[in-house]
py3Dmol code that shows the C-alpha trace and the ligand (Angstrom):
import py3Dmol

protein = """\
ATOM      1  CA  MET A   1      -1.116 -27.872   8.957  1.00  0.00           C
ATOM      2  CA  LYS A   2      -0.375 -26.392   5.525  1.00  0.00           C
ATOM      3  CA  SER A   3       3.540 -25.461   5.090  1.00  0.00           C
ATOM      4  CA  PRO A   4       4.137 -21.600   5.740  1.00  0.00           C
ATOM      5  CA  VAL A   5       4.184 -19.144   2.775  1.00  0.00           C
ATOM      6  CA  ARG A   6       7.990 -18.550   1.908  1.00  0.00           C
ATOM      7  CA  VAL A   7       8.495 -14.994   1.603  1.00  0.00           C
ATOM      8  CA  LEU A   8      11.151 -12.861  -0.022  1.00  0.00           C
ATOM      9  CA  LEU A   9      11.095  -9.376   1.879  1.00  0.00           C
ATOM     10  CA  ILE A  10      12.524  -6.496  -0.302  1.00  0.00           C
ATOM     11  CA  GLY A  11      13.601  -3.561   1.773  1.00  0.00           C
ATOM     12  CA  ALA A  12      14.250  -5.673   4.773  1.00  0.00           C
ATOM     13  CA  ALA A  13      16.472  -3.247   6.503  1.00  0.00           C
ATOM     14  CA  GLY A  14      14.059  -0.440   6.589  1.00  0.00           C
ATOM     15  CA  ARG A  15      11.349   0.584   9.289  1.00  0.00           C
ATOM     16  CA  MET A  16       8.579  -1.589   7.396  1.00  0.00           C
ATOM     17  CA  GLY A  17      11.111  -4.293   6.646  1.00  0.00           C
ATOM     18  CA  LYS A  18      12.003  -4.750  10.287  1.00  0.00           C
ATOM     19  CA  THR A  19       8.365  -4.670  11.283  1.00  0.00           C
ATOM     20  CA  VAL A  20       7.513  -7.484   8.993  1.00  0.00           C
ATOM     21  CA  VAL A  21      10.281  -9.546  10.183  1.00  0.00           C
ATOM     22  CA  ASP A  22       9.213  -9.040  13.728  1.00  0.00           C
ATOM     23  CA  LEU A  23       5.766  -9.960  13.120  1.00  0.00           C
ATOM     24  CA  ALA A  24       6.691 -12.906  10.993  1.00  0.00           C
ATOM     25  CA  ARG A  25       8.753 -14.370  13.838  1.00  0.00           C
ATOM     26  CA  ASN A  26       5.549 -15.381  15.733  1.00  0.00           C
ATOM     27  CA  ASP A  27       3.629 -16.263  12.648  1.00  0.00           C
ATOM     28  CA  PRO A  28       3.705 -20.177  11.969  1.00  0.00           C
ATOM     29  CA  THR A  29       2.035 -19.408   8.411  1.00  0.00           C
ATOM     30  CA  ILE A  30       4.784 -17.113   7.279  1.00  0.00           C
ATOM     31  CA  ASP A  31       8.628 -18.089   6.716  1.00  0.00           C
ATOM     32  CA  ILE A  32      10.864 -15.184   5.514  1.00  0.00           C
ATOM     33  CA  VAL A  33      13.182 -17.192   3.391  1.00  0.00           C
ATOM     34  CA  ALA A  34      15.272 -14.502   1.772  1.00  0.00           C
ATOM     35  CA  ARG A  35      15.865 -10.760   2.636  1.00  0.00           C
ATOM     36  CA  CYS A  36      17.237  -8.218   0.283  1.00  0.00           C
ATOM     37  CA  ASP A  37      17.941  -4.526   0.661  1.00  0.00           C
ATOM     38  CA  LEU A  38      19.859  -1.752  -1.149  1.00  0.00           C
ATOM     39  CA  GLY A  39      22.633  -3.545  -3.381  1.00  0.00           C
ATOM     40  CA  ASP A  40      21.537  -7.115  -2.984  1.00  0.00           C
ATOM     41  CA  PRO A  41      20.620  -8.962  -6.274  1.00  0.00           C
ATOM     42  CA  ILE A  42      16.670  -9.700  -6.118  1.00  0.00           C
ATOM     43  CA  GLU A  43      16.919 -12.443  -8.755  1.00  0.00           C
ATOM     44  CA  PRO A  44      18.336 -15.261  -7.141  1.00  0.00           C
ATOM     45  CA  ALA A  45      16.207 -14.801  -3.934  1.00  0.00           C
ATOM     46  CA  MET A  46      13.052 -14.722  -6.073  1.00  0.00           C
ATOM     47  CA  LYS A  47      13.784 -18.107  -7.331  1.00  0.00           C
ATOM     48  CA  ASN A  48      13.104 -19.912  -3.891  1.00  0.00           C
ATOM     49  CA  CYS A  49      10.130 -17.914  -2.591  1.00  0.00           C
ATOM     50  CA  ASP A  50       6.259 -18.351  -2.896  1.00  0.00           C
ATOM     51  CA  VAL A  51       5.790 -14.524  -2.838  1.00  0.00           C
ATOM     52  CA  GLY A  52       7.693 -11.336  -2.782  1.00  0.00           C
ATOM     53  CA  ILE A  53       6.753  -8.514  -0.480  1.00  0.00           C
ATOM     54  CA  ASP A  54       8.307  -4.973  -1.222  1.00  0.00           C
ATOM     55  CA  PHE A  55       8.562  -2.082   1.083  1.00  0.00           C
ATOM     56  CA  SER A  56      11.731  -0.526  -0.356  1.00  0.00           C
ATOM     57  CA  HIS A  57      12.006   2.361  -2.657  1.00  0.00           C
ATOM     58  CA  PRO A  58      10.256   2.957  -6.173  1.00  0.00           C
ATOM     59  CA  ASP A  59      13.705   2.593  -7.834  1.00  0.00           C
ATOM     60  CA  ALA A  60      13.596  -1.123  -6.983  1.00  0.00           C
ATOM     61  CA  ILE A  61      10.399  -1.935  -8.910  1.00  0.00           C
ATOM     62  CA  THR A  62      12.038  -2.621 -12.469  1.00  0.00           C
ATOM     63  CA  GLU A  63      14.166  -5.260 -10.979  1.00  0.00           C
ATOM     64  CA  ILE A  64      11.425  -6.668  -8.725  1.00  0.00           C
ATOM     65  CA  CYS A  65       8.976  -7.022 -11.711  1.00  0.00           C
ATOM     66  CA  ARG A  66      11.557  -8.438 -13.931  1.00  0.00           C
ATOM     67  CA  SER A  67      12.635 -11.147 -11.519  1.00  0.00           C
ATOM     68  CA  ALA A  68       8.997 -11.749 -10.537  1.00  0.00           C
ATOM     69  CA  LEU A  69       8.042 -12.421 -14.269  1.00  0.00           C
ATOM     70  CA  ARG A  70      11.057 -14.589 -14.885  1.00  0.00           C
ATOM     71  CA  HIS A  71      10.368 -16.838 -11.985  1.00  0.00           C
ATOM     72  CA  ASN A  72       6.463 -16.332 -12.264  1.00  0.00           C
ATOM     73  CA  LYS A  73       5.965 -15.276  -8.592  1.00  0.00           C
ATOM     74  CA  PRO A  74       3.103 -13.105  -7.216  1.00  0.00           C
ATOM     75  CA  LEU A  75       3.951  -9.834  -5.622  1.00  0.00           C
ATOM     76  CA  VAL A  76       2.729  -7.774  -2.576  1.00  0.00           C
ATOM     77  CA  ILE A  77       3.834  -4.152  -3.282  1.00  0.00           C
ATOM     78  CA  GLY A  78       3.612  -1.430  -0.547  1.00  0.00           C
ATOM     79  CA  THR A  79       6.353   0.895  -1.586  1.00  0.00           C
ATOM     80  CA  THR A  80       4.681   4.201  -2.410  1.00  0.00           C
ATOM     81  CA  GLY A  81       5.801   7.193  -4.547  1.00  0.00           C
ATOM     82  CA  HIS A  82       6.208   5.369  -8.100  1.00  0.00           C
ATOM     83  CA  SER A  83       6.312   7.634 -11.066  1.00  0.00           C
ATOM     84  CA  GLN A  84       3.718   7.082 -13.780  1.00  0.00           C
ATOM     85  CA  GLU A  85       6.169   5.128 -15.947  1.00  0.00           C
ATOM     86  CA  ARG A  86       6.869   2.982 -12.871  1.00  0.00           C
ATOM     87  CA  ARG A  87       3.285   2.492 -12.169  1.00  0.00           C
ATOM     88  CA  ARG A  88       3.118   1.177 -15.753  1.00  0.00           C
ATOM     89  CA  THR A  89       5.600  -1.233 -15.037  1.00  0.00           C
ATOM     90  CA  ILE A  90       3.579  -2.687 -12.259  1.00  0.00           C
ATOM     91  CA  GLU A  91       0.559  -2.722 -14.615  1.00  0.00           C
ATOM     92  CA  GLU A  92       2.224  -4.641 -17.333  1.00  0.00           C
ATOM     93  CA  ALA A  93       3.514  -7.374 -14.795  1.00  0.00           C
ATOM     94  CA  ALA A  94       0.037  -7.630 -13.366  1.00  0.00           C
ATOM     95  CA  GLN A  95      -1.014  -8.862 -16.897  1.00  0.00           C
ATOM     96  CA  SER A  96       0.928 -11.850 -16.292  1.00  0.00           C
ATOM     97  CA  LEU A  97       1.237 -12.087 -12.409  1.00  0.00           C
ATOM     98  CA  PRO A  98      -1.126 -11.816  -9.449  1.00  0.00           C
ATOM     99  CA  ILE A  99      -0.096  -8.600  -7.722  1.00  0.00           C
ATOM    100  CA  VAL A 100      -1.484  -6.738  -4.629  1.00  0.00           C
ATOM    101  CA  PHE A 101      -0.360  -3.150  -4.880  1.00  0.00           C
ATOM    102  CA  ALA A 102      -1.664  -0.944  -1.916  1.00  0.00           C
ATOM    103  CA  SER A 103      -0.501   2.339  -0.618  1.00  0.00           C
ATOM    104  CA  ASN A 104      -1.951   1.323   2.629  1.00  0.00           C
ATOM    105  CA  PHE A 105      -2.443  -2.043   4.204  1.00  0.00           C
ATOM    106  CA  SER A 106      -4.196  -1.246   7.421  1.00  0.00           C
ATOM    107  CA  ILE A 107      -7.890  -2.221   7.665  1.00  0.00           C
ATOM    108  CA  GLY A 108      -8.734   0.840   9.158  1.00  0.00           C
ATOM    109  CA  VAL A 109      -7.625   3.027   6.191  1.00  0.00           C
ATOM    110  CA  ASN A 110      -9.178   0.681   3.778  1.00  0.00           C
ATOM    111  CA  VAL A 111     -12.541   1.147   5.621  1.00  0.00           C
ATOM    112  CA  LEU A 112     -11.828   4.990   5.618  1.00  0.00           C
ATOM    113  CA  SER A 113     -11.476   4.703   1.817  1.00  0.00           C
ATOM    114  CA  TRP A 114     -14.842   2.956   1.675  1.00  0.00           C
ATOM    115  CA  LEU A 115     -16.256   5.741   3.869  1.00  0.00           C
ATOM    116  CA  THR A 116     -14.901   8.527   1.966  1.00  0.00           C
ATOM    117  CA  ARG A 117     -16.570   7.133  -1.125  1.00  0.00           C
ATOM    118  CA  LYS A 118     -19.966   6.861   0.510  1.00  0.00           C
ATOM    119  CA  ALA A 119     -19.654  10.378   2.194  1.00  0.00           C
ATOM    120  CA  ALA A 120     -18.716  11.892  -1.249  1.00  0.00           C
ATOM    121  CA  GLU A 121     -21.839  10.232  -2.913  1.00  0.00           C
ATOM    122  CA  LEU A 122     -24.199  11.433   0.054  1.00  0.00           C
ATOM    123  CA  LEU A 123     -22.707  14.830   0.528  1.00  0.00           C
ATOM    124  CA  GLY A 124     -22.593  15.673  -3.310  1.00  0.00           C
ATOM    125  CA  ARG A 125     -20.790  18.400  -4.964  1.00  0.00           C
ATOM    126  CA  ASP A 126     -21.974  21.223  -2.408  1.00  0.00           C
ATOM    127  CA  PHE A 127     -19.486  19.833  -0.141  1.00  0.00           C
ATOM    128  CA  ASP A 128     -15.798  20.664  -0.833  1.00  0.00           C
ATOM    129  CA  PRO A 129     -13.524  17.773   0.083  1.00  0.00           C
ATOM    130  CA  GLU A 130      -9.787  18.598   1.156  1.00  0.00           C
ATOM    131  CA  ILE A 131      -7.200  15.974   2.662  1.00  0.00           C
ATOM    132  CA  ILE A 132      -4.490  16.554   5.491  1.00  0.00           C
ATOM    133  CA  GLU A 133      -1.855  13.787   5.957  1.00  0.00           C
ATOM    134  CA  THR A 134       0.673  13.914   8.575  1.00  0.00           C
ATOM    135  CA  HIS A 135       3.797  11.523   8.706  1.00  0.00           C
ATOM    136  CA  HIS A 136       7.231  11.305  10.487  1.00  0.00           C
ATOM    137  CA  LYS A 137       9.961  13.508   9.147  1.00  0.00           C
ATOM    138  CA  MET A 138      12.058  10.633   7.437  1.00  0.00           C
ATOM    139  CA  LYS A 139       9.106  10.022   5.087  1.00  0.00           C
ATOM    140  CA  LYS A 140      10.474  10.366   1.489  1.00  0.00           C
ATOM    141  CA  ASP A 141       7.430  10.928  -0.497  1.00  0.00           C
ATOM    142  CA  ALA A 142       4.709  13.779  -0.181  1.00  0.00           C
ATOM    143  CA  PRO A 143       1.669  13.702  -0.534  1.00  0.00           C
ATOM    144  CA  SER A 144       1.520  10.140   0.863  1.00  0.00           C
ATOM    145  CA  GLY A 145       0.292   7.312  -1.422  1.00  0.00           C
ATOM    146  CA  THR A 146      -2.649   7.095   0.826  1.00  0.00           C
ATOM    147  CA  ALA A 147      -3.665  10.702   0.353  1.00  0.00           C
ATOM    148  CA  LYS A 148      -3.316  10.193  -3.402  1.00  0.00           C
ATOM    149  CA  THR A 149      -5.430   7.185  -3.443  1.00  0.00           C
ATOM    150  CA  LEU A 150      -8.293   8.954  -1.238  1.00  0.00           C
ATOM    151  CA  ALA A 151      -8.049  12.123  -3.605  1.00  0.00           C
ATOM    152  CA  GLU A 152      -8.478   9.708  -6.679  1.00  0.00           C
ATOM    153  CA  ILE A 153     -11.550   8.397  -4.857  1.00  0.00           C
ATOM    154  CA  LEU A 154     -13.055  11.684  -4.178  1.00  0.00           C
ATOM    155  CA  LYS A 155     -12.312  13.179  -7.757  1.00  0.00           C
ATOM    156  CA  ILE A 156     -13.849  10.268  -9.530  1.00  0.00           C
ATOM    157  CA  THR A 157     -16.865   9.935  -6.947  1.00  0.00           C
ATOM    158  CA  GLN A 158     -17.707  13.828  -7.155  1.00  0.00           C
ATOM    159  CA  LYS A 159     -16.698  13.883 -10.919  1.00  0.00           C
ATOM    160  CA  MET A 160     -14.471  16.707 -10.230  1.00  0.00           C
ATOM    161  CA  GLU A 161     -12.301  18.578 -12.883  1.00  0.00           C
ATOM    162  CA  LYS A 162      -9.906  19.957 -10.427  1.00  0.00           C
ATOM    163  CA  GLU A 163      -7.420  18.387  -7.944  1.00  0.00           C
ATOM    164  CA  VAL A 164      -8.362  17.624  -4.591  1.00  0.00           C
ATOM    165  CA  PRO A 165      -6.250  19.901  -2.153  1.00  0.00           C
ATOM    166  CA  ILE A 166      -3.838  17.845  -0.320  1.00  0.00           C
ATOM    167  CA  GLN A 167      -1.832  19.343   2.724  1.00  0.00           C
ATOM    168  CA  SER A 168       1.154  17.382   3.783  1.00  0.00           C
ATOM    169  CA  ILE A 169       2.727  17.702   7.234  1.00  0.00           C
ATOM    170  CA  ARG A 170       6.128  16.065   8.080  1.00  0.00           C
ATOM    171  CA  GLU A 171       6.686  16.258  11.758  1.00  0.00           C
ATOM    172  CA  GLY A 172       8.309  14.100  14.687  1.00  0.00           C
ATOM    173  CA  ASP A 173       7.700  10.345  14.503  1.00  0.00           C
ATOM    174  CA  VAL A 174       4.130  10.144  13.356  1.00  0.00           C
ATOM    175  CA  VAL A 175       3.403   6.821  11.844  1.00  0.00           C
ATOM    176  CA  GLY A 176       0.401   8.060   9.725  1.00  0.00           C
ATOM    177  CA  GLU A 177      -2.746  10.233   9.928  1.00  0.00           C
ATOM    178  CA  HIS A 178      -5.097  11.264   7.187  1.00  0.00           C
ATOM    179  CA  THR A 179      -8.284  13.413   7.641  1.00  0.00           C
ATOM    180  CA  ILE A 180     -10.711  14.204   4.893  1.00  0.00           C
ATOM    181  CA  ILE A 181     -12.523  17.376   5.280  1.00  0.00           C
ATOM    182  CA  PHE A 182     -15.952  18.108   3.644  1.00  0.00           C
ATOM    183  CA  SER A 183     -16.820  21.696   3.936  1.00  0.00           C
ATOM    184  CA  GLY A 184     -20.451  22.433   3.015  1.00  0.00           C
ATOM    185  CA  PRO A 185     -22.895  25.302   3.426  1.00  0.00           C
ATOM    186  CA  GLY A 186     -22.863  25.859   7.198  1.00  0.00           C
ATOM    187  CA  GLU A 187     -21.342  22.398   8.291  1.00  0.00           C
ATOM    188  CA  ARG A 188     -18.227  20.345   8.081  1.00  0.00           C
ATOM    189  CA  LEU A 189     -17.676  16.587   8.197  1.00  0.00           C
ATOM    190  CA  GLU A 190     -14.597  15.071   9.078  1.00  0.00           C
ATOM    191  CA  LEU A 191     -13.031  11.460   8.781  1.00  0.00           C
ATOM    192  CA  THR A 192      -9.903  10.677  10.249  1.00  0.00           C
ATOM    193  CA  HIS A 193      -7.622   7.562  10.705  1.00  0.00           C
ATOM    194  CA  ARG A 194      -4.631   7.655  12.908  1.00  0.00           C
ATOM    195  CA  ALA A 195      -2.223   4.734  12.930  1.00  0.00           C
ATOM    196  CA  ALA A 196      -0.323   4.204  16.014  1.00  0.00           C
ATOM    197  CA  SER A 197       2.032   1.297  15.000  1.00  0.00           C
ATOM    198  CA  ARG A 198       3.515   0.157  11.714  1.00  0.00           C
ATOM    199  CA  GLU A 199       2.386  -3.350  12.932  1.00  0.00           C
ATOM    200  CA  ILE A 200      -1.043  -2.547  11.094  1.00  0.00           C
ATOM    201  CA  PHE A 201       0.631  -2.329   7.706  1.00  0.00           C
ATOM    202  CA  ALA A 202       2.844  -5.199   8.235  1.00  0.00           C
ATOM    203  CA  ARG A 203       0.123  -7.462   9.367  1.00  0.00           C
ATOM    204  CA  GLY A 204      -2.043  -6.463   6.229  1.00  0.00           C
ATOM    205  CA  ALA A 205       0.980  -7.082   4.050  1.00  0.00           C
ATOM    206  CA  LEU A 206       1.431 -10.633   5.451  1.00  0.00           C
ATOM    207  CA  ARG A 207      -2.282 -11.119   4.996  1.00  0.00           C
ATOM    208  CA  ALA A 208      -2.183  -9.892   1.429  1.00  0.00           C
ATOM    209  CA  ALA A 209       0.770 -12.494   0.846  1.00  0.00           C
ATOM    210  CA  ARG A 210      -1.321 -15.429   2.092  1.00  0.00           C
ATOM    211  CA  TRP A 211      -4.278 -14.248  -0.020  1.00  0.00           C
ATOM    212  CA  ILE A 212      -2.538 -13.679  -3.342  1.00  0.00           C
ATOM    213  CA  ILE A 213      -1.090 -17.269  -3.725  1.00  0.00           C
ATOM    214  CA  GLY A 214      -2.825 -19.187  -6.506  1.00  0.00           C
ATOM    215  CA  LYS A 215      -4.978 -16.104  -7.666  1.00  0.00           C
ATOM    216  CA  PRO A 216      -5.115 -15.427 -11.378  1.00  0.00           C
ATOM    217  CA  ALA A 217      -2.827 -12.788 -12.975  1.00  0.00           C
ATOM    218  CA  GLY A 218      -4.217  -9.189 -12.176  1.00  0.00           C
ATOM    219  CA  ARG A 219      -3.590  -6.052 -10.059  1.00  0.00           C
ATOM    220  CA  TYR A 220      -5.554  -6.368  -6.715  1.00  0.00           C
ATOM    221  CA  SER A 221      -6.032  -3.628  -4.051  1.00  0.00           C
ATOM    222  CA  MET A 222      -6.113  -4.283  -0.330  1.00  0.00           C
ATOM    223  CA  GLN A 223      -9.827  -3.845  -0.615  1.00  0.00           C
ATOM    224  CA  ASP A 224      -9.948  -6.969  -2.700  1.00  0.00           C
ATOM    225  CA  VAL A 225      -7.867  -8.623  -0.120  1.00  0.00           C
ATOM    226  CA  LEU A 226     -10.382  -7.648   2.632  1.00  0.00           C
ATOM    227  CA  GLY A 227     -13.399  -8.396   0.615  1.00  0.00           C
ATOM    228  CA  LEU A 228     -14.694  -4.790   1.192  1.00  0.00           C
TER     229      LEU A 228
END
"""
ligand_1 = """\
44
NAD
P 12.889 3.106 5.117
O 13.492 4.182 4.492
O 12.637 2.813 6.467
O 13.278 1.645 4.477
C 13.504 1.351 2.980
C 14.322 0.250 3.159
O 14.599 -0.154 1.445
C 15.876 0.791 3.416
O 16.330 -0.233 4.126
C 16.661 0.830 1.876
O 17.929 0.693 2.261
C 15.854 0.027 1.140
N 16.066 0.157 -0.376
C 16.186 1.408 -0.914
N 16.381 1.281 -2.334
C 16.286 -0.148 -2.613
C 16.355 -1.032 -3.496
N 16.609 -0.338 -4.790
N 16.469 -2.266 -3.307
C 16.192 -2.803 -2.206
N 16.151 -2.100 -1.203
C 16.068 -0.679 -1.124
O 11.246 3.238 4.628
P 9.951 2.411 5.217
O 9.444 3.622 6.198
O 10.304 1.221 5.618
O 8.919 2.435 3.916
C 9.360 1.873 2.851
C 8.263 2.161 1.786
O 6.894 1.588 2.249
C 8.171 3.488 1.429
O 7.635 3.845 -0.031
C 6.564 3.884 2.376
O 5.970 4.850 1.859
C 6.045 2.645 2.160
N 4.995 2.281 3.138
C 3.857 1.643 2.751
C 2.944 1.277 3.593
C 1.670 0.436 3.250
O 0.741 0.149 4.051
N 1.576 0.241 1.931
C 2.941 1.427 5.123
C 4.172 2.003 5.416
C 5.317 2.408 4.488
"""
view = py3Dmol.view(width=600, height=400)
view.addModel(protein, "pdb")
view.setStyle({"model": 0}, {"cartoon": {"style": "trace"}})
view.addModel(ligand_1, "xyz")
view.setStyle({"model": 1}, {"stick": {}})
view.zoomTo()
view.show()
């Protein structure tokens, strides 16, 4: 059997971090060799891993990229809400390192992205798209990274000049829901994904961690990982 992939988990004390730890406990292909959270130095931990997984906060990205570049380690970045400048930090690191950067690691949402592109192509510009996303009250960024990704797909596919309207709802303990509504003359089409558990994101992140090892430098999406 191949030896397990040695993972450094950043944001290990958070909701997603704990879910990754729980899932990895029963996965013989993954070994979480180091855990960092707010205030822990990332650099020494990066040295002894095969891949870093980040579910923390956008503030951590500069240190994460610097450490990964110094030790030549691939990254799986799940954190959302980065500013343009911080996204540039990721793009620059991806010129030298393989990086999976995905606002949503679930298979369902990645199929939803594919269907959204297809629906926009087939329906054309007579149908106005709109996105509604709902998440738990503790979520820090709005709109969600997934909603922004879906909006970008719609804007590019329909060659729109204006932004796609996004409605963000924060209530209760909702793990994550995304609906795309296409309103046309006399009809509406709606595509919805509902996440029932954080495990779907953790499972996708671990799949990305196994997949990214040995890949050439570049920025990869979850659609690349899934071969969609
Ligand atoms: P959370 O607030 O529960 O956990 C974040 C953790 O990161 C906390 O323990 C916090 O102390 C830690 N942290 C904050 N700043 C840090 C720093 N500078 N260095 C190291 N650790 C730091 O949040 P969460 O619900 O676990 O989500 C984490 C991130 O993952 C968010 O950006 C969220 O939007 C994103 N997310 C992505 C996906 C996906 O599929 N890509 C799915 C769910 C959540």
